[in-house]
C-alpha positions as CSV (number, residue, x, y, z in Angstrom):
1,M,117.9,84.9,94.8
2,L,115.7,84.9,97.9
3,G,112.8,86.9,96.5
4,P,112.1,90.4,95.1
5,N,113.5,93.5,96.5
6,P,111.0,94.9,99.0
7,D,112.3,98.4,98.3
8,A,111.6,98.3,94.6
9,I,108.6,100.2,93.3
10,H,107.9,97.6,90.6
11,P,109.3,94.3,91.8
12,N,108.8,92.6,88.4
13,A,109.7,94.8,85.4
14,A,107.5,92.6,83.3
15,L,104.5,93.6,85.4
16,P,104.4,97.4,85.7
17,S,100.8,97.2,86.9
18,I,102.1,95.9,90.3
19,C,103.6,98.5,92.6
20,Y,105.0,97.9,96.1
21,I,103.1,100.9,97.6
22,K,105.3,101.4,100.7
23,N,107.8,102.8,98.3
24,V,105.6,105.5,96.8
25,I,103.8,106.7,99.9
26,T,104.3,110.4,100.8
27,R,101.9,110.9,103.6
28,P,103.1,110.1,107.1
29,T,99.6,109.1,108.1
30,I,99.6,106.1,105.6
31,I,101.8,103.3,106.9
32,V,102.3,100.2,104.7
33,G,104.3,97.0,105.2
34,D,106.8,95.3,103.0
35,Y,105.7,93.5,99.9
36,T,102.1,94.9,99.9
37,Y,101.1,95.8,96.4
38,Y,98.5,97.7,94.5
39,D,97.6,96.3,91.1
40,D,96.4,98.9,88.5
41,P,97.4,98.8,84.8
42,I,96.8,102.5,84.4
43,D,98.4,104.1,87.4
44,S,99.7,101.6,89.9
45,E,102.0,104.2,91.6
46,N,99.2,106.5,92.5
47,F,97.7,104.5,95.4
48,E,97.4,107.6,97.6
49,S,94.6,108.9,95.4
50,H,92.5,106.0,96.6
51,V,92.8,107.2,100.2
52,T,90.2,110.0,100.3
53,H,89.0,112.6,102.8
54,H,92.3,112.1,104.7
55,Y,93.1,115.4,106.4
56,D,96.0,116.2,108.7
57,F,94.0,118.1,111.2
58,I,92.0,115.0,112.0
59,G,95.1,112.8,112.5
60,D,93.6,109.4,111.6
61,K,96.0,106.8,110.1
62,L,95.6,104.2,107.4
63,I,97.8,101.2,108.5
64,I,98.3,98.3,106.1
65,G,100.4,95.2,107.0
66,K,102.8,93.2,105.0
67,F,102.1,90.9,101.9
68,C,98.7,92.4,101.2
69,A,97.3,92.2,97.6
70,I,95.1,95.2,96.7
71,G,93.1,95.1,93.4
72,K,92.5,98.2,91.3
73,G,89.7,100.6,92.1
74,V,90.0,100.2,95.9
75,E,89.0,103.2,98.0
76,F,89.8,103.8,101.6
77,I,87.4,106.5,102.9
78,M,88.9,108.2,105.9
79,N,87.3,110.1,108.8
80,G,87.3,113.5,107.0
81,A,84.3,112.2,105.0
82,N,82.1,112.3,108.1
83,H,79.7,115.2,108.6
84,R,78.4,116.7,111.9
85,M,75.1,115.0,112.7
86,C,74.0,116.7,115.9
87,G,72.3,119.7,114.2
88,V,69.2,120.1,112.0
89,S,71.4,120.1,108.9
90,T,74.3,117.8,108.1
91,Y,75.6,120.1,105.3
92,P,79.3,121.1,105.7
93,F,78.7,124.9,105.5
94,N,82.2,125.7,106.8
95,I,84.2,124.3,103.8
96,M,82.3,126.4,101.3
97,G,83.7,129.8,102.4
98,G,82.0,133.1,102.0
99,G,81.7,133.7,105.7
100,W,80.3,130.2,106.5
101,E,83.6,129.4,108.1
102,K,82.1,130.6,111.4
103,S,80.4,127.2,111.7
104,V,83.6,125.1,111.7
105,P,82.8,122.0,113.9
106,S,85.1,120.9,116.7
107,L,86.5,117.4,116.3
108,D,84.3,116.1,119.2
109,E,81.3,117.1,117.2
110,L,82.3,114.8,114.3
111,P,81.6,111.0,114.3
112,L,85.3,110.0,114.2
113,K,85.9,106.3,114.2
114,G,89.7,106.1,114.6
115,D,92.4,104.6,112.5
116,T,91.7,102.2,109.6
117,V,93.9,99.1,110.2
118,I,94.5,96.3,107.7
119,G,96.3,93.2,108.8
120,N,98.9,91.1,107.0
121,D,98.3,88.9,104.0
122,V,94.9,90.4,103.2
123,W,93.6,90.1,99.7
124,F,91.2,92.8,98.3
125,G,89.3,92.2,95.1
126,Q,88.7,95.0,92.7
127,N,86.6,98.1,93.5
128,V,86.4,97.5,97.3
129,T,85.4,100.4,99.5
130,V,86.6,100.5,103.1
131,L,84.8,102.9,105.4
132,P,86.5,104.9,108.3
133,G,87.8,103.1,111.3
134,V,87.4,99.5,110.0
135,H,89.8,96.8,111.2
136,I,90.4,93.8,108.9
137,G,92.3,90.9,110.3
138,D,95.3,89.0,109.0
139,G,94.7,86.6,106.2
140,A,91.2,87.9,105.3
141,I,89.8,87.9,101.7
142,I,87.5,90.8,100.7
143,G,85.4,90.1,97.6
144,T,85.2,92.3,94.5
145,N,82.8,95.3,94.8
146,S,82.4,94.9,98.5
147,T,81.8,97.8,100.9
148,V,83.4,97.2,104.3
149,A,81.6,99.0,107.0
150,K,82.5,96.9,110.0
151,D,85.4,94.9,111.3
152,I,86.3,91.6,109.5
153,P,87.9,88.8,111.5
154,P,91.2,87.1,110.6
155,Y,91.2,84.4,107.9
156,S,87.6,85.0,106.9
157,I,86.1,85.5,103.4
158,A,83.8,88.5,103.3
159,V,81.7,89.8,100.4
160,G,78.9,92.2,99.6
161,N,77.4,95.6,100.4
162,P,77.4,95.8,103.3
163,C,80.3,93.3,103.5
164,H,79.6,90.3,105.6
165,V,81.5,87.1,106.5
166,V,80.5,84.1,104.4
167,K,83.0,81.6,105.8
168,L,86.2,81.1,107.7
169,R,89.1,79.9,105.6
170,F,90.3,77.4,108.2
171,D,89.1,76.0,111.5
172,K,89.7,77.9,114.7
173,G,92.7,75.8,115.7
174,V,94.5,76.5,112.5
175,I,93.7,80.2,112.6
176,D,95.0,80.5,116.1
177,Y,98.2,78.7,115.1
178,L,98.7,81.0,112.0
179,L,98.1,84.1,114.1
180,K,100.9,83.0,116.4
181,L,103.1,81.8,113.6
182,K,103.2,85.3,111.9
183,W,105.0,83.9,108.8
184,W,105.0,87.5,107.3
185,D,107.6,88.4,109.9
186,W,110.0,85.7,108.9
187,P,113.3,86.7,107.2
188,P,113.4,86.3,103.4
189,E,115.5,83.2,103.7
190,K,112.9,81.4,105.7
191,I,110.0,82.5,103.5
192,F,111.9,81.3,100.4
193,A,112.7,77.9,102.0
194,N,109.0,77.5,102.9
195,L,107.2,78.8,99.8
196,E,105.7,75.5,98.9
197,T,104.3,75.0,102.4
198,L,102.8,78.5,102.4
199,T,101.1,78.1,99.0
200,I,99.9,74.5,98.6
201,G,96.5,73.3,99.6
202,D,97.7,71.0,102.4
203,V,97.3,73.3,105.5
204,S,98.4,70.5,107.8
205,K,102.0,70.8,106.5
206,I,102.4,74.3,108.0
207,I,101.5,73.0,111.5
208,S,104.9,71.3,111.6
209,L,106.8,74.6,111.1
């Protein structure tokens, strides 16, 4: 055995709360890498319900890398939540019907912020909210109950509302090395052989890989 099956919905039958979400995604505008999981004891397979205001006509994507750990209650708010702000009123008259459809905004009138992109090996605590267009770098940790409104750099620890970086996990030299190493792209055999090096507290050992 060289690790769990990345194509399984629940990699460990004893832990049904953990779901490899790549295998339950139905929307082509949500792209998720291998081994990324959502942990929810009630409905772990329904990750898509936590990606809100995500409309095909806008075309924005949620892109999540490999080996991410996503706690329950996360919410990714996409660009469809944005209202037109150039007029006197920000009220979305057009979606209410009754003739108000005549005020449908064009896409260039909406404050669209592009794709939401999550790197590899990112850990989200419970009840994190991610706003449209945010980029979170590889290896970042996002604290419980945080609201992420701006980009978070790789291998940083960020918390709060609004979410802000409190520290880097490693010094710049190690971070640069890890970003080049891209261990998440290794074949299963190499990951299995180096599990101890990837998980123990002695970061210096990974420099020799």
